[in-house]
N, C-alpha and C positions, 0 to 999 in steps of 0.2 A: 449580531447583537450590538446595539449602540451603547456607548458609554453613558454613565450617569453623571449628573452635575456634582461638582466637588465644593467643599467649603474652605475658604481661606481663614486661617486662624491668625496669621501674622503677615498681612500683605505688605510688600515693600513699597516704597513711594513711587509714584509715576514719574518717569524720567522726562517725558515731554508731553505737551498737550496734543491731542489728536487733531488731525486736519479736518476741517468741516468743508464739505463740498457744496458750492452754490448750485441752486436749481436753474439759474438763468441760462437760457440757451446761448446768450452772448458769450459765455465762456468757451463754447465750442463753435461759435459762429465763424471763426476763421480756419476751422479745421478742414482737412481735405474732404471729409465726408459731407460737411455743410456746403463746401464749394461745388462738389459733384452734384449734390441735390439741387442747388440753385441753378446750375447750368442745365440740368434736366428739365426743370420747370420752365426755364426760358425757352427751351426747345419746344415745349408744349404750347407756350404762349405764341411763339413765332408761327407755328403751324396753324393755330386757330386764327390768328390775324391774317396770315397770307390767304388762306382759302376763303375766309369770310369776305375779304376785300376783293378777291377774284370774283366771287359770286356777286358782290355789290356792283362792281364795275361792269361785269357782264350783263347784269339786269338793267343797268342804266343805258348801256349801249343798245340793248334790244328795245328798251322803252323809247329812246329817242329815234330809233329807226322806224318804229311803228307810228310814233307821234312826233314827227320832226318839228311841228310848230311849237312844241313846248321846250325844245332844246335851248339852253342858255346860250347867249351870244358868245361867251368866252369859254364854252365847253371844251374847245380844242386845247386851250391852255391848261384847264383843269385835268383833262385826260392825259396830257403829256406829263404833267407833274405826278399824277397817280401812277402812271407806268414806271416813272423813275423811282417813286416810292416803293412800289412792289419789287422792283429789281434790287433796291437797297435791302429790303426786308429779306429777299431770297438769299442774298450774299451773306448777310449776318447769320441767317438760319442755317443754310446748307454749307456755307464756306467756313464759318467760324464756330458757331455753337455746336455743330455736329462733328466737325472734323478736327477741331483743335481743343486743347486744354487751356482754358482761359483763366486768368487770375481773378480773385474775388473783386478787385477794383474794376477790372474790365467788365465783369458781369454786372456790377452795380451801375456802371455807366450805360450799358445796353438796357438794363431794366428801366432806368429813367428816360433814356433816349426814345423808346417806343412811344409811351403815352404823350410826352412833351412835344415831340416832333409831329406826331399824329394830330395833336390838338392844334398846333400852329398851322398845319396844312389844311385841316378841316375849317379852321377860321378863315383862312385865305379863300378856300373854295366857297364858303358861305357868302363872303363879301363879293366874290366875282360872279355869283349866280343869283343876284337879287332880282333879276328880271323873271326868274321862275320863283314865285313867292314861297312855295313850300320848301325850296331847297335849303335855306338857312336852318329851318327847324329839323330837316332830315340830317343835316351835318351835325347839329347839336345832339341828335339822337344817336348817331354813330359814335360820337365822342363819349357819350355816357356809356355806351356798350364797351368801348375800349377801356375806360377807367375801371368799370366794375369787373370786367373779365380779368384784368391785370391783378386786381385785389384778391380775386378768388384763386387764381392760378399760382401766383408768385408769393413765396413766403417772405413776409415783411412785417415790421412793426406798424402799428396804426399811425404812429407819428410820421414815418417815412411815406406811407401811403397818402396821408393827408397833404404833405408837402408836394408830392408828385402830382396829386389831383389839382392842387391850386395852380401849379405851374402849367398843367395841361389846359385848364379852363381859362386862365388869364388871357391868352391871345383871343379866345372867342368873345370874352367880355369887351376887349378892345375893338374887335370887329363889330360887335353889336353897337358900340358907341359910334363907330364910323358909319355903319349903315343908317343909324338914326339921323346923322348929320348930313349925309350926302345923297341918300336915296329915299324914295317913298316906300313906306312899309305899311302893312295891314293895320298896325296899331301904332299909337304915338311912340316916339323915340324913347322917352323915359320909361314907358311901360315895357318896351322891348328889352331895354337894359336891365330893368328890375327882374323881368321874367328869366333872362339868361342867368342873372346873379342867383336867383332863388333856386332854379334847377341845378345849377352848378354846386351850390351849397348843399342841397339835399343829397345829390349823388355823391359828393365828397364825403358827407357824413356816413352815408351807407357804406361806401368803400372803406372808410376808416373803421367802422364797427365790424364789418365782415373780416377785414384783414387782421384787426386786433384779436378777434375771437379765434380765427384759424391759427394765428401765430401763437396765441396762448396755449391752444391745444397741442401744438407741436412742441412748445417749450416743455409742457408736462410730459409728453411722450418721450422726448429726448432725455429729460432729467431722470426718467424712470430707468433708463438704460445707460446712464452716464455717471461715472464715478471719477471725478477729477479728469485726468488725461486718458482714462480708460473707458472703452465702450463695451458693454456686455453684448455678446453675440448669441449664445444659447446656453441652456443649462446642460451640464455634462455629468452631474452627480448631486446627490442629496443624502444627508445623514441626519442623525439626531441633533447635531449641533448647528447645522446650517446647510445651505446649498452652495455648490461650486459651479461657476460659469466660465465658459470659454470667452475670453475677451481679447481686445487688442489695444495697443497704445496708439494714441492719436497721431503722434509724430513718427515713432519708430516702426510702426506697423508690425511689431513683434507680438506673436500670440502669447497670451498669458492665461493663467487660471486665477480667478478671484473667488475667494470664499466669503460668503455673506453670513453674518450672524445677526438676525433681526432683533431689534431692541425688545420687542414684546415677549421674546422667549427667555430673556435673561434679565436678572436684576442689574442695576447700575454698577454695583460692586463687582459682579461677575464679569461685566464688560470691561471694567477697569483692569481686572485680572488678565483677561484675554489680551488686552493691550500690552501689559507688561510682558506677557509670554511671547507675543509676537516680536517685541523688542529683543528678547533673548534669542528667538529663532533667527532674526535678521543678522545676528552676530556669528551664526554658525556658517562656516565656509567650506566644510568638507565636501568633496565632489559627490559623495553618496547621500548627501542631505539636500532636500529640495531647497532651492534658493528663494528667499523672500525679498521682493523688490521694494514693496511699499505697503503702507497701511493707513487707515484713517476712519472717519465716520461721516456718513452722509448727513444731510440736513434732517433726515427722518430719524437719525439715531442709529442707523444700521452700521454696525462695525464690520469692516472688511479688511482683508489683507491680500496682497497681490503676490503670486509666486510663479515660478517658471512652469510652463505648460509641458506636461509629460505625455508624449505620444507613445504609449506602450500598453502594458497589461499588468494588473496587480496579481500578486501571488495567489490570492483566493480564486480568482477566475482562471488563472493558469492551471491550477490543479483540478478545478471543476471541469475544465474543457479538455485537458490533456493528461490528466491522471498523475500519479506519483512521478517525481522527477529523478533523473539519474544522480547517483551519489556525487560525482564530480561537479555537476551543475549546482547541486545543493550547497556543496562546500564553497564554491565560488560566490554564491549569493550571500551565504552567512558571513564570510570574511568581509565583504563590502559593508554589510549592515554593522558589523563590529566596528569598522572604521568610523562610521557616522556616530555610533553610540559613544565611542571613546572620546571623540571631540566634545560631545554634549556632556559627558560625565566629567571631563576635565574642567568644564565651565560650571560644574556643580548643578547640572540640569539632568533630570530624569524624564524620559519620554512617557513611561507609564502605560502606553497603549500600543506596544509593539504587537502587531498581528498581520496576517497575510494581506489583508485589505489595505494596510498602511505601508506596504512595501511594493513599489512599482518597478517593474522590469522594463527597460527601454533600450534604445540605441542612442549613443552620444558620440559625435565625432567619428562616425564610421565603425565604432566598437559595439559589438552586440553584448547583450546580457549585462547592461549597466544598471546597478541598483540605485533607487532613490527612496529614501525614507521620508515619508510625508506625515502630515497631520500631527504636528507637535502641539495640538490644541489642548492637551492635558499635561504639558510639560510642567515640572515643578522643580524648584530649587531645593537642595538639601544643605544642611548646615556644615560648616567646616569642622566643627568640633566633633560631632557625632557621626557625620557621614549619612545622616538620615533626614527625612523630611518631617517637619512639625505641622503637617497639614493632613486633613482627612481626605482620602482619595479612594476611588474605585476605578477599575479598568473593565475590559471586555471579559466576561466570565470564562470563556474557553481558553484564554491565554493569561489569566491572572495568577500572580504569585501568591503562595499561601499567606505570607506575612501581610499582604494587602488586606486580607480578611481578618487575620488574628490580631494584627497590630497596625491598623491603617495610618496611625500618626507617626509611625517609625519605619519609614521605607527609604531605601537608597538605590544605588545603581544595580544592585543584584536583582531587583524585580524585572529590569529590562533583560537581563541574561536568562532568567527563567522563561519569560515570554518568548525570547528568541529560540530557546530550546524547544518550546511548544511549536513554534513556527517550523523549525527544522523537522520535527516529528510529523507535522502535517505535510510538508513537502515530500518526505520519504514514504509516507504511508497513504496519503490521501484522506486521513482520518485525524480527528482531534484527539488530544491526549485523553480527555474524559468527555463522555457524553452523558446527558441527563434529560429528564423530562422538563426541567425548568432551571433557570439560572442559579437558584439557591442550591439545588442538588449538585450542579456542576461545581460550584464554589466549595461545597463541603468535600467533594472528592479531591479537589486540589489540596485541601488541608490534611485529609486522612488517608486517601487511597494511594496505593503504589501504582505508577503507570506500567502498562504492559510494554515490554521491550518492542520497539518498532519492527525488528526482524521477524517477530513471530506473527505479525499480521500483514506485512507488506508483500506485495506481489513481485517486487523487484529485489535484487541483491543489495544488501546494506552491509558495508564493511564493518567488522566488529569494533574497530577503534572509533569509527564515526558514531556508531551506536552508543559507545561508552561515553563519548563527549556529550551527545544529546541527553543521555540519561543523567550525566553529571549536572548539566544545566537545570534539569528538572528536580534536583534535590530539594527536599522540603526546607532544610536549613540554609539560609543565605551563605553561611561560612563554608558549606560543602560544595558550593558552585565554584566555577573558575573565579580567580581573584578579581579580574577586570575584563572589560571588553577586549582590550589589547592582548591580555593573556589568552582569552578564548580564541582570538584570531591566530595567535601563535600556535595553539594546539591544532587548529584546523589546517594551517599551512604545513605542519609537519606530517600530515597524513599522506601516505603514498597514493599515487593516482590510481583510480580504478579503471581508467581508459574507457569509460562509458559515455564520455561527453568531451568534445573538443571545440575549439574556436570554429573549425569548419562546420561542425554540427550546429553550432549556434547561428552561424551565418545562414545556413540552409533553413533552419527553423524560422528565423526572422524573415527570410525571403518568402516562405509560405504564409507566415502570419500577415505580411503586408498586402497580400492579394485582396482579401476583404479588409479595407482600411478600418482600423479601430483606434480609439483615442481615449486616454484617461488623464486625470489630473489628481 
């Protein structure tokens, strides 16, 4: 059951302005991902160019063999240069682009080198083969093919494509002037130069438009998965408040989890509250609290925060898949949650949504069964004077404390202890404290009904002292519960071991769990 939205009655001031993320692909244009993509596209362009010109030269060789009378007088020079050009292309393609990791600057140079050098050589070939009158026009056609193919294949701004096209066609325009001055052509020299200029301009504009459109589409696609220095990889969870994505940092390559809260789901004041809460979360440093690395808002108004990626299993799924848990394991888990809550309570913060789904069990530093408390998305401050919150709140019905229902504007750290008691009850029995046909019925039972002792419904042995502590946490009156999270942890530590769970058992369990890889955040 997802939590409901809460109302701020006295919001504290915002400490800092949120970061706004630009949609320009240029922000990520020097990233490793962009470099890898560009190198891959240049490999595609190299392959297309190489085999196209192999077919071209092979066709010309066959043509001149069948009709030797049309072969240009300087064809041996042209073919020698063409062979050298193909060899250079093969070296760049197979020797560098495929086998080596090139810098972005080197890739930019190769990207410009291909069309510009090809343009210069085709201009030279046209000038050297004017005795075959169609040859200059064929060379111009090949150059147009080269410029347009590059615009389609290689990601580039329209401006860069236009500059490269001008540099590629410029030698041909010079060759056209030279042919008009030194040789006899089918049309007057001024007409030839004008024709080359017009064709070059039209092809350059088409290349500009195509490249600019394709680049713009890539900008939009990249921006849709880019939040600052983080790239979204895939969705790994979604709840009533937003979706969680697996992501990675552009430079560190560290996997992270990013929670997104779309602007259309929340009012501006609610998003401001989330921002303040994430500021509070980022100050929590307990090893059993999920670490928050960063936060901000995209240009679309989507609020997000970045936290450590937890590769493990939440307690809800743990019980659903593996049933009630051994007493010693439950104690170990509850003590760790108490540590996280104690730090939050010391900072005058109440989680308010402690439930199995918000407690992740994972491995850290080779240690099994490490707890991480997540989703402080409903965290609230409580006042120093009264120790209670002056804000209206609700939590998850199955784990909600009675005072949240009867006095929602007067809640304090004790609500988290009640919820933690309900979590312990669920871990030991595989059942919730109260069941009902609807959330309202469950909430009423939290206020009026006495919970059934877990030992009377559990299929596993529950030590009497552990049961007593769980039942104390589930007391209706906050004053009857343990004094604090630290006091609760002390009660749990004083319990004698049941010897039903050990570190060796935990390592074996995690070894089996890792066989089908599962991840959560």
